[in-house]
C-alpha positions as CSV (number, residue, x, y, z in Angstrom):
1,M,98.6,134.2,128.2
2,P,98.5,131.0,129.8
3,S,99.1,129.7,133.2
4,L,101.8,127.3,134.0
5,K,99.0,124.9,134.8
6,E,97.0,125.3,132.0
7,I,99.9,124.2,129.8
8,K,100.6,121.2,131.9
9,T,97.3,120.2,131.6
10,R,97.4,120.5,127.5
11,I,100.6,118.7,127.7
12,Q,99.1,115.5,129.4
13,S,96.0,115.9,127.3
14,V,97.9,115.7,124.0
15,E,100.5,112.8,125.8
16,G,97.1,111.0,126.3
17,T,96.3,111.5,122.3
18,L,99.3,110.3,121.4
19,K,98.7,107.0,123.2
20,I,95.3,106.0,121.8
21,T,96.8,107.0,118.1
22,S,99.5,105.1,118.8
23,A,97.5,102.1,120.0
24,M,94.8,102.5,116.9
25,K,97.8,102.7,114.5
26,M,99.0,99.6,116.1
27,I,96.0,98.0,115.8
28,A,94.8,98.9,112.3
29,S,98.5,97.7,111.5
30,A,97.5,93.8,112.5
31,K,94.1,93.9,111.2
32,L,95.9,95.1,107.5
33,H,98.1,92.3,107.9
34,R,95.4,89.8,108.6
35,V,93.2,90.7,106.0
36,Q,95.8,91.0,103.2
37,A,96.9,87.2,104.2
38,T,93.1,86.2,103.7
39,A,93.1,88.5,100.1
40,T,96.6,86.6,98.9
41,A,95.2,83.3,99.8
42,L,92.1,84.8,97.8
43,A,93.8,85.7,94.9
44,S,95.2,82.5,94.2
45,Y,92.1,80.7,94.4
46,K,90.9,83.3,91.6
47,A,93.8,82.9,89.6
48,V,93.4,79.0,89.3
49,L,89.2,79.4,88.8
50,S,90.4,82.5,85.8
51,Q,92.4,80.2,84.4
52,I,90.1,77.2,83.9
53,A,87.2,80.0,82.6
54,S,90.0,81.1,80.3
55,A,90.4,77.4,78.7
56,A,86.9,77.1,78.6
57,C,86.7,81.0,76.7
58,S,89.2,79.7,74.3
59,D,86.6,78.4,72.0
60,P,85.2,82.0,69.6
61,E,81.8,80.8,69.3
62,L,81.5,79.6,72.6
63,A,77.8,80.4,73.9
64,V,77.1,80.1,77.0
65,A,73.4,80.3,78.6
66,S,72.4,81.7,82.1
67,P,70.4,84.1,83.8
68,L,73.4,85.9,85.7
69,T,74.7,86.4,82.0
70,A,71.8,87.8,80.4
71,D,71.4,91.2,79.6
72,H,67.9,92.4,80.6
73,K,66.7,94.7,78.0
74,E,64.7,96.6,80.5
75,R,66.2,99.8,82.8
76,R,63.7,99.6,85.7
77,T,65.1,98.4,88.5
78,A,69.0,98.5,90.1
79,T,70.5,96.9,92.8
80,V,73.6,99.4,94.6
81,V,75.7,97.6,97.1
82,A,77.7,100.1,98.8
83,I,80.7,99.3,101.5
84,A,82.0,101.2,104.2
85,S,83.0,100.6,107.4
86,D,81.7,100.4,110.4
87,S,83.5,103.2,112.4
88,S,85.7,106.3,111.4
89,L,89.2,107.6,112.0
90,C,89.9,106.4,108.5
91,G,90.3,109.6,107.1
92,A,88.5,110.5,104.1
93,F,87.8,106.6,103.6
94,N,83.8,106.4,104.5
95,H,83.2,110.2,102.6
96,N,85.2,109.1,99.5
97,A,82.5,105.7,99.2
98,I,79.3,107.7,100.2
99,R,80.4,110.0,97.4
100,E,80.9,107.4,94.8
101,L,77.5,105.9,96.1
102,E,76.0,109.0,95.1
103,Q,77.3,109.5,91.4
104,T,76.7,106.2,91.1
105,I,72.7,106.6,91.7
106,E,72.7,109.6,89.5
107,S,74.1,107.7,86.9
108,L,71.8,104.8,86.8
109,R,68.7,107.5,87.1
110,A,70.4,109.0,83.9
111,E,70.3,105.3,82.6
112,G,66.7,105.3,82.8
113,F,66.3,103.1,86.1
114,S,63.6,104.7,88.1
115,Q,63.3,101.9,91.1
116,I,67.4,101.9,93.0
117,T,67.5,100.1,95.8
118,V,71.0,100.3,98.2
119,W,72.4,97.1,100.2
120,P,74.8,99.4,102.7
121,I,77.5,97.0,104.4
122,G,79.4,99.2,107.0
123,V,77.3,101.3,109.7
124,K,78.4,104.6,108.3
125,M,77.3,103.4,104.7
126,A,73.9,102.5,105.8
127,A,73.6,106.1,108.3
128,A,74.5,108.0,105.0
129,V,71.9,105.8,103.1
130,R,69.6,106.4,105.4
131,K,69.6,110.0,105.6
132,A,69.7,110.6,102.0
133,G,66.2,108.6,102.4
134,Y,67.2,106.1,99.8
135,A,65.7,103.0,99.7
136,S,67.6,100.3,101.2
137,C,68.1,96.4,102.8
138,T,69.5,96.9,105.2
139,D,70.2,92.9,106.3
140,Y,74.0,92.6,105.9
141,V,75.3,95.7,107.6
142,R,77.5,94.2,109.5
143,L,79.1,92.3,106.8
144,G,82.0,93.9,106.5
145,S,83.2,93.6,109.9
146,A,83.4,90.1,110.2
147,L,84.6,89.2,106.7
148,D,82.8,85.9,107.1
149,Y,83.0,83.8,103.6
150,G,79.6,81.7,104.7
151,K,77.7,84.9,105.5
152,S,79.1,86.4,102.1
153,A,78.2,84.1,100.4
154,Q,74.7,84.0,101.4
155,C,74.7,87.5,100.5
156,A,76.0,87.0,97.3
157,E,73.4,83.8,96.6
158,Q,70.4,86.4,97.6
159,L,71.9,89.0,94.9
160,M,71.8,86.5,92.2
161,S,68.6,85.0,93.4
162,S,67.5,88.4,92.8
163,Y,68.9,89.0,89.0
164,A,67.8,85.7,87.9
165,S,64.4,86.5,88.8
166,G,64.4,89.5,86.8
167,E,63.3,91.3,90.5
168,T,66.6,93.7,89.6
169,D,67.7,94.4,86.2
170,R,71.4,95.2,87.3
171,I,73.5,95.1,90.1
172,V,76.2,97.3,90.7
173,M,78.9,97.0,93.4
174,V,80.6,100.7,95.0
175,H,83.7,100.1,97.4
176,N,87.3,101.6,97.9
177,H,89.7,99.7,96.2
178,F,93.4,99.4,97.7
179,F,95.7,100.2,95.5
180,S,98.7,100.8,97.9
181,M,99.2,101.9,101.6
182,G,99.3,105.8,100.8
183,H,97.2,105.6,97.9
184,Q,92.8,103.9,98.5
185,A,90.3,105.2,96.0
186,P,86.4,104.8,95.7
187,K,85.4,102.2,92.4
188,H,82.1,101.1,91.4
189,Y,81.2,98.0,88.6
190,T,78.5,96.5,87.6
191,L,78.5,92.7,89.4
192,M,75.2,91.3,87.4
193,P,75.2,91.1,84.7
194,V,78.1,89.0,84.4
195,A,80.6,89.1,80.9
196,V,82.2,85.6,80.4
197,S,85.2,87.4,79.9
198,D,85.2,88.6,83.5
199,L,85.5,85.5,84.9
200,A,89.3,84.8,82.6
201,E,90.5,88.5,83.6
202,G,92.8,86.8,86.7
203,A,94.7,84.6,84.6
204,T,98.3,84.9,84.8
205,K,99.7,86.6,81.7
206,G,102.4,84.7,79.4
207,E,101.7,81.6,81.0
208,T,100.8,78.4,79.0
209,A,97.3,77.7,79.4
210,A,96.7,74.7,81.0
211,D,95.4,71.5,78.3
212,Y,91.4,71.1,80.1
213,I,89.3,68.4,79.2
214,F,85.7,69.5,80.2
215,E,83.3,66.7,80.7
216,P,80.4,67.3,79.1
217,G,81.5,70.7,77.9
218,A,83.1,73.8,78.2
219,A,80.1,75.8,77.8
220,E,78.4,73.6,80.9
221,M,81.3,73.9,82.7
222,L,81.2,77.9,82.9
223,R,77.5,77.9,83.9
224,A,78.2,75.4,86.6
225,L,81.1,78.0,87.2
226,I,79.7,81.8,87.4
227,P,78.0,81.0,90.6
228,Y,81.0,80.5,92.1
229,A,82.6,83.0,90.6
230,L,79.9,85.6,91.5
231,R,80.6,84.2,95.0
232,I,84.4,84.7,95.4
233,F,84.3,88.4,93.1
234,F,81.3,89.7,95.8
235,Y,83.7,88.2,98.9
236,E,86.7,89.9,97.2
237,A,85.0,93.1,97.6
238,L,84.6,93.0,100.9
239,T,88.2,91.8,101.7
240,D,89.1,95.0,99.1
241,S,87.2,97.0,101.2
242,A,88.4,96.0,104.2
243,T,92.3,96.1,103.4
244,A,91.5,99.8,102.1
245,E,90.4,100.6,105.4
246,H,92.6,99.7,107.8
247,A,95.7,101.0,105.2
248,A,93.6,104.5,105.4
249,R,93.1,103.9,109.3
250,M,96.8,103.5,109.9
251,I,97.7,106.7,107.5
252,A,95.3,109.1,109.6
253,M,96.9,107.5,113.1
254,Q,100.0,108.1,111.9
255,T,99.5,111.6,111.1
256,A,97.6,112.1,114.1
257,S,100.2,110.9,116.2
258,D,103.2,113.0,114.3
259,N,100.8,116.2,114.6
260,A,100.3,115.2,118.3
261,S,104.3,114.7,118.8
262,E,104.7,118.4,117.2
263,L,102.2,120.0,119.1
264,L,103.7,118.1,121.9
265,D,107.2,119.4,121.2
266,E,105.8,123.1,121.0
267,L,103.8,123.3,124.4
268,S,107.2,121.6,126.4
269,V,109.2,124.5,124.8
270,T,106.5,127.1,125.7
271,Y,106.3,125.4,129.2
272,N,109.9,125.5,129.8
273,K,110.1,129.2,128.4
274,R,107.3,130.7,131.2
275,R,108.9,128.4,134.0
276,Q,111.9,130.4,133.0
277,Q,110.0,133.6,133.0
278,A,108.7,132.6,136.5
279,I,111.7,132.3,138.1
280,T,113.2,134.9,136.6
281,D,110.5,137.3,138.1
282,E,111.1,135.5,141.0
283,L,114.5,136.5,141.1
284,A,113.6,139.8,140.3
285,D,110.9,140.2,142.9
286,I,113.6,139.1,145.8
287,T,116.3,141.5,144.5
288,Q,113.9,144.5,144.4
289,A,113.0,143.1,148.1
290,T,117.0,143.0,149.4
291,M,117.5,146.6,147.9
292,N,114.6,148.3,149.2
């Protein structure tokens, strides 16, 4: 059995761990609230953008000629933007995103895409991509940690240029989606080619559509609106992943803190029992010596 000194050392170690996990939970909570504020503001902007797009798409005969909506007939090259975190201690967050990336690549290969390039965002994702041996572009690995719209727009512009020029035939996003504090799950979807109907998905249901007058016309407005929308979609993916990450880290640190508290209680009980046993043994030795 461990000695009193060993148990006391273990208690001090667990107490130190408990302080660290509690502090990390508080930090994750603060970051989560900050990212959620950004996501709320972004949702308001996107809702108005979607209402304009919804009004423009009201004409069933509307045809929009844009290189970003054109479906490439070739199934040759694809780009996958995969988002994870820069650090660990967030449960299965990174593992789920990496597994979703692997499944997405398998699906693209089954469709006939022979050249697939991964754009990892997040140190953990970049390490997994490098380990798997995928062709990659590592220019934006740190993009998710800063949540800088300017840099995000720059990355989105590069992706749009790549698709419009025919350098890539499809662009797919992979990241964890924030459903609630206790539920974050990976998802993947096609970013380009973009469907015009996707631009109107964020429009508020049940509200009376505003009577917009488009000059020179709805098709020209939508064609100009598409690059703005794609930049918003891309930044929304970054904020969604960041929200899911901080929520996952909060849950992981809360679980670790609860486990540490339980272990601390068990060690305290064991320590007290061992100390009482030691005192009893000493009294027994004293009594035995007196009797002798």
